[in-house]
NUKOL-905368 format. One line per field, with one value per residue (C-alpha): x, y, z. Coordinates in Angstrom, 2 decimals. Layout:
% residues N
x <- X ...;
y <- Y ...;
z <- Z ...;
***
This chain:
% residues 236
x <- 8.75 8.36 5.02 3.97 1.96 -1.52 -3.98 -6.12 -9.69 -12.99 -13.73 -16.47 -19.30 -17.96 -14.58 -15.03 -16.32 -13.57 -10.91 -12.15 -12.15 -8.66 -7.41 -8.50 -6.67 -3.52 -3.68 -4.89 -3.32 -0.59 1.32 1.12 2.51 5.57 5.84 5.66 8.53 10.75 9.85 9.09 8.53 5.06 5.72 4.34 4.77 2.83 2.86 1.30 -2.45 -2.39 -0.04 1.98 5.04 8.53 10.40 10.45 13.59 12.76 12.30 8.51 5.93 2.32 0.31 -3.12 -3.76 -7.12 -9.64 -7.31 -4.74 -1.57 1.24 4.43 6.55 10.26 11.04 8.31 5.16 2.11 -1.00 -3.97 -7.63 -10.40 -10.58 -13.59 -12.96 -10.16 -9.90 -9.72 -7.05 -5.00 -4.99 -3.87 -1.02 0.02 -1.33 -3.53 -6.54 -7.77 -9.95 -10.40 -13.81 -15.33 -17.76 -17.58 -15.21 -16.82 -14.16 -15.30 -12.84 -13.22 -12.81 -9.74 -8.33 -8.87 -7.08 -4.17 -3.95 -3.78 -1.06 0.97 0.62 1.56 4.48 6.04 5.54 7.01 10.02 10.70 10.42 12.58 15.31 15.48 16.17 19.76 21.50 21.25 17.44 17.75 14.87 13.28 12.30 9.01 6.65 2.99 1.84 -0.94 -2.28 -3.34 -3.13 -1.06 2.20 4.70 8.24 9.77 12.47 13.90 16.07 14.08 16.15 15.30 11.59 11.64 10.93 7.62 5.82 5.13 2.47 -0.66 -3.75 -6.57 -9.01 -9.93 -12.59 -12.14 -11.82 -14.14 -11.61 -7.83 -5.54 -1.87 -0.48 2.45 2.37 5.07 6.33 6.18 3.92 3.45 4.65 2.23 0.47 -1.88 -1.71 -1.71 -5.44 -5.73 -8.80 -8.25 -4.52 -2.00 -0.60 -1.41 -3.46 -4.37 -7.55 -8.29 -10.86 -8.18 -5.88 -8.61 -9.25 -5.56 -4.24 -1.21 -1.97 1.64 2.88 0.17 1.07 4.81 4.15 2.07 4.78 7.61 5.74 5.00 8.59 9.87 7.61 9.05 12.60 12.05 13.69 11.29 9.39 9.48;
y <- 10.85 8.73 7.06 6.07 2.89 3.20 0.85 -0.88 0.45 -1.20 -0.24 2.37 1.45 3.98 2.26 0.48 3.60 5.74 3.17 3.19 6.99 7.31 4.54 6.69 9.68 7.57 6.34 9.48 12.30 11.39 8.87 11.16 13.99 11.86 10.86 14.51 15.34 12.33 11.19 7.55 6.79 5.91 4.19 5.89 5.40 5.57 9.07 10.50 10.39 8.43 8.11 10.19 10.56 10.24 13.54 14.88 16.18 19.78 18.78 18.93 16.21 15.49 13.48 12.62 13.37 11.90 13.68 16.39 16.66 18.30 19.80 20.36 22.86 23.53 25.98 24.74 26.25 23.99 24.06 21.89 21.47 18.94 16.14 17.40 15.78 14.26 17.28 19.67 17.54 17.34 21.11 21.59 19.14 21.16 18.68 19.64 17.55 16.81 13.72 13.52 13.40 16.38 14.12 14.46 12.03 9.84 10.31 9.89 11.32 8.51 5.87 7.69 7.66 3.89 3.42 5.57 3.48 0.28 1.69 2.85 -0.59 -2.38 -0.08 -0.69 -4.46 -4.73 -2.63 -4.87 -7.94 -6.29 -5.67 -9.44 -10.32 -11.36 -9.72 -12.95 -12.62 -9.38 -7.60 -4.83 -1.53 -1.28 0.64 1.57 0.69 2.89 0.23 -2.21 0.29 -2.17 -1.82 -4.55 -5.70 -8.83 -11.14 -14.60 -16.34 -16.52 -19.28 -21.53 -20.77 -18.88 -15.32 -13.88 -10.64 -9.78 -7.16 -5.56 -4.70 -2.39 -4.66 -5.40 -7.01 -10.29 -8.83 -6.33 -5.67 -5.22 -8.25 -9.25 -11.56 -13.63 -14.25 -16.61 -15.99 -19.74 -22.55 -22.35 -25.26 -28.07 -28.05 -25.87 -22.10 -21.37 -20.82 -17.16 -15.94 -14.45 -15.17 -17.94 -17.54 -16.99 -14.31 -13.09 -11.05 -7.87 -9.58 -11.98 -9.06 -7.23 -10.16 -11.02 -10.08 -8.55 -7.72 -6.86 -10.17 -12.07 -10.33 -10.96 -14.59 -14.98 -13.49 -15.43 -18.74 -18.35 -17.28 -20.34 -22.58 -21.11 -21.63 -25.22 -27.94 -29.73 -32.59 -31.05;
z <- 5.57 8.75 9.31 12.82 13.12 14.59 16.26 13.66 13.83 13.04 9.44 8.87 6.51 4.00 3.82 0.46 -1.31 0.17 -0.77 -4.36 -4.51 -3.05 -5.34 -8.29 -6.79 -6.43 -10.03 -11.76 -9.73 -7.24 -9.40 -12.48 -10.35 -9.67 -13.31 -14.38 -12.04 -12.76 -16.27 -15.50 -11.81 -10.48 -7.14 -4.03 -0.30 2.95 4.41 7.60 7.16 3.92 0.97 -1.46 -3.61 -2.22 -2.16 -5.73 -7.45 -6.47 -2.84 -2.90 -2.53 -3.48 -0.99 0.37 4.02 5.04 2.76 1.45 -1.30 0.00 -2.10 -0.10 -1.99 -1.93 0.84 3.17 1.66 1.73 -0.44 0.47 -0.43 0.18 -2.39 -4.30 -7.72 -9.76 -12.03 -9.07 -7.39 -10.60 -11.00 -7.40 -8.10 -11.17 -13.72 -16.69 -15.72 -19.23 -19.38 -15.63 -14.01 -12.24 -10.39 -6.58 -4.88 -2.21 0.47 4.06 6.58 9.13 6.41 5.08 8.60 8.79 5.47 6.68 9.86 7.82 5.56 8.56 10.19 6.95 6.18 9.59 9.28 5.81 6.69 9.68 7.44 4.79 7.37 8.04 4.40 3.62 0.69 -1.33 -1.23 -3.23 -1.49 -3.53 -1.86 0.00 -2.28 -2.51 -6.01 -7.45 -9.84 -7.09 -4.21 -2.17 -0.24 -1.03 -1.63 -3.14 -1.86 -2.46 -5.02 -8.26 -9.82 -6.87 -7.03 -3.74 -4.82 -3.64 -3.05 0.59 0.87 2.26 0.25 1.42 -0.42 -4.02 -6.20 -4.30 -0.79 0.89 3.65 3.82 4.01 4.14 1.49 0.29 -3.47 -4.80 -8.34 -9.01 -7.80 -4.00 -1.88 -1.22 2.10 4.15 4.21 0.48 -0.03 -1.00 -2.86 -6.30 -6.55 -6.01 -2.51 1.15 2.89 6.37 6.56 8.46 10.70 11.97 12.76 14.69 17.03 17.55 21.03 19.29 15.61 14.84 16.23 14.35 11.12 11.44 12.37 9.20 6.99 8.65 8.51 4.78 4.14 6.02 3.93 0.75 1.99 3.15 1.01 -1.36 0.30 3.77;
***
């Protein structure tokens, strides 16, 4: 499902609460819907207005569009409802819902729109970066991972210490706002630029993207510079 990049907005005050609520929907509803259909797959992807499963074996899809859960069925039928609770969302997705909370989900529509814009921006960036990777770098697919709620892929020769994750997080326990990151599998190179908070690697925060004259160019420059540093011979 194609996702069109959007201009990055200023984050609403409800962003953190909405991110946490939608993260729980990704982990507890959308990813399990894919697992139920495939047996073992959990990875998701950016979709218009948010995130969801790739096309399922029957041709359907389960996804979040802003503050609604949407079930696209084979044949073109669509079922949707506001995200009221985890148990309600699970039942709409065809899951049993046992053990899930019926507490109201704190999903603000404007904050959900901001999250969707960030995912669309990140998805486009990472796919452009992925297209630059040579076959020898063995790039993995671009995926949205429900556990950390980030979009990422990996590339680089592991045996040479150059493999790293290139990704975009909507925020976490160490970051109130979204950020881009490069996370090497091994010790990062010495030198400036590898000063991420909460993990070993490099990061570019949302605030820096907002003030950049061209956020897309700034983001690609960040990724390419960190990639070049990983590829540089030792001592350079």
